[in-house]
Structure formats: structure tokens, C-alpha cells
C-alpha positions, 0 to 999 in steps of 0.5 A: 742388268746389274749382277751382284758380287759372287760369293767367296768362301767364308761369306755369310748367307742369311736365311729368312721366311718372308711368307710361309712358316718353316720349322727349325728341323726342316731348315737344318739340312740347308744349314748343314749344306751351306756350311759344308760349302764353306759359308757362314749362315745367319738365321732370321727371326722368322725361322721356327715361328708361325702366325696363322698361315705365315711365319709371322705378322706382316710387320715381323716378316718385313722387319726380318727381311729388311734387316738382312737386306740392309746387313752389309755382312750378308752377301746373299739371302736364301729364303726358307720357303714360299707359300704365300705372303710376300705380296703383303709386304713387298711395297713396304720394303726399302730397297735403297741400300740394296740398290747401292749394294746388291746381293743375291736373292734366292728362292722360288714359288711365292718368291716370284713376287720379289724376283719380278719386283727387283727385275722391273724396278731395279734391273738387278739379277736374282736366282730362282732356286729351290729352298729348304725343302730341296735339301731334305732327303726325300726331295734332295737332288744333287744336281739341283743343289750343286747348281745353287753353289755354282750360281752363287760362286759365278760358274755359268750354267748350261743345262741340256734336256731331251727335245720335247713334243711341240719343240721345233728346232730354233734358238733365241737369246734374252734375259730370263724372267718369270717363275710361278704362273699363279703369282705372275698373273697376280702381278699384272698391273702392279708395280711388280709387273714384268715386261716380257718383251724380248725375254725368255719367260720361265713358267712353273706351278703346283697344285692348280686345277687344270681349268685354272691353268687355262684361265691363267694362260688366257690372262697372260695371252690377253695381257700381251705377255706372250706376244713378243717373247724371245722364247718360252721355257715351261717347267713342272706343273706338278700335282695338278687337279682335274674334275674326274666327272667333267675333265677339262680335256687338255693337260697343262702342256697342251693348254700352254701350247694352245696359247703360243703355237702361233708364235715363231719363238722357241718353246721348251717343255719339261725343263727341270724347274719347279716344285719337284726334286730336280729344280735347277738354279736359274739366274733371272735377269741374266741373258741366256741362249735357248737352243732347240736342237734335233735331239736336245734342248740347251739353256745356256747362260751368256757371259757379259763379255760374249 
């Protein structure tokens, strides 16, 4: 796995929106935070603009991202928001310069398309982390925000949470991959599809019907994506919906456990990642150790020298 260079004070971080739209007011707290840390910020053309559901036309969003990807002065790209739209442009991005001069790409949700495309095709690490909404007062979580700073500047992560139901004492090592469940399922069979064998898979989602979570987990199961994992980390499944008159009968975690309970690898539920205030930064493509101990679950980044 290729690790992009970590950032130094004074380095420039680019911000663009390759999918949904974002107002200038919403992005200001993000800019303020990045500048407080000592970074320069370059705003893309897709900030404060909109075109129907998107921040701009496919051509505009592609051009904005491509320019930042090719700009040698930009050392990392932090995406303003997800939503929907990266899948419409991913096959037209020219990654040639990025491959020779990789930089950190940060985001989640719809950015799952990019994480997995880069992992599968170029073996370059990326960062799954909150975007502009995470800097707003109502969604702000200091630990999550600082985890982005630590990830960008090279401090290895180590997260610990209480042991969850259905988590048996076990441990594993593997590269972190994954992201938004709905997006991952849509990537199966495409050039952005990810090989899950020997990996620690991270899953999260938001606003899905309970039955649809079940359908998507069956898709992963039937596609063999769950067969040979090193481990599974399940984050937030927030704002899930169910039919009050004809409820599905299982919650999201029970649905997932049904698909993986027969396997021997460690499974962690309730990890602080997803569409929620506590959304810790994770380096996708980087080797981690997942340890399920008697009273806690630990996800720890493994340094290349270890």
C-alpha cells in the first residue's frame, strides 16, 4: 500500500464538492478549523454552486476535482460533502499524475466510490472522515475533528470502545476498506469493486429502509464479499426507517449478524464511524489490528515498521 506524504504546517488543503452542493456558509467552520491548524485552504469552483441535485454539471464537478488532483501545491483534498454524484464522473478522472504524486483524499458517504476505486486500482491509502457538516456546532465532535488532524499529520490511530453484543473475544490484522453500505453494493461488478479477502471491512449507512439493509447485506453475502474477511467493523446505521404496520422484525445490527455469525473472524458493532457526530477518521488501505477483548474493542493502526 502506498501512503501519501503527511502534511506539514503551511501546506495547502483543497476543498471541493464532486457530488452534492454545499453553501459557502456551511463550509466556513471547516475553513476556520483548517486555518487554525496552520494549513492554507484553496476553495474549488464547486463550493456555493448547485445544479439540480449536484454542485454542478458532471463536467464542472469533474474539472474541479481534476484540477485539484493535478495541482502540485495541494497536498490533500477534503471533500465538502457527499450526497450523490461521484459515480457519474469517476471513470473520467485522469489519475496518472496522482499515481506518481499521491496526496490524501478525505471524505465519506458518497466518497466511498473514490476510496474503493483508488484502493482497487492504485493501491493508495485514503482517509474516511467527516466533511463540512462535522464542523458545524450542532454536529461538532472534538475527538472526531482532531482525529482528522492526527491522520493528516501522521499520528497513528488507536480507538477503543466498550465490547458490544455478539462480539466474541478475537483479533485480526488487515487493511481497512469499505464505507457506505449502499454505495459499496452499487460498486460490485464495476472497475471500482473492492477485493475484501483478508481485509477488515467497515460498514455504515444512513436513512435506509430496514428491509433494504437486509437486501444489501444479502448482496454482499451472495457476492462472496463476507466470506474471507479478516474482520468486520460496523458503524452507525442512523435514521433507519421501518414500516410501522408491517415491521421487518430485526434491527440493522441483527440483520448484519445474521449474515456473518457463522464466520470465525472478529465482528465489532457500534464503532464511532458514519453519519453521526462522532465519526472518527480511518485510514483506508492501511493495515490495522482489530482486537475484541473482554471489556473493550480496540482498532489500532499498525505502523509499516511493525
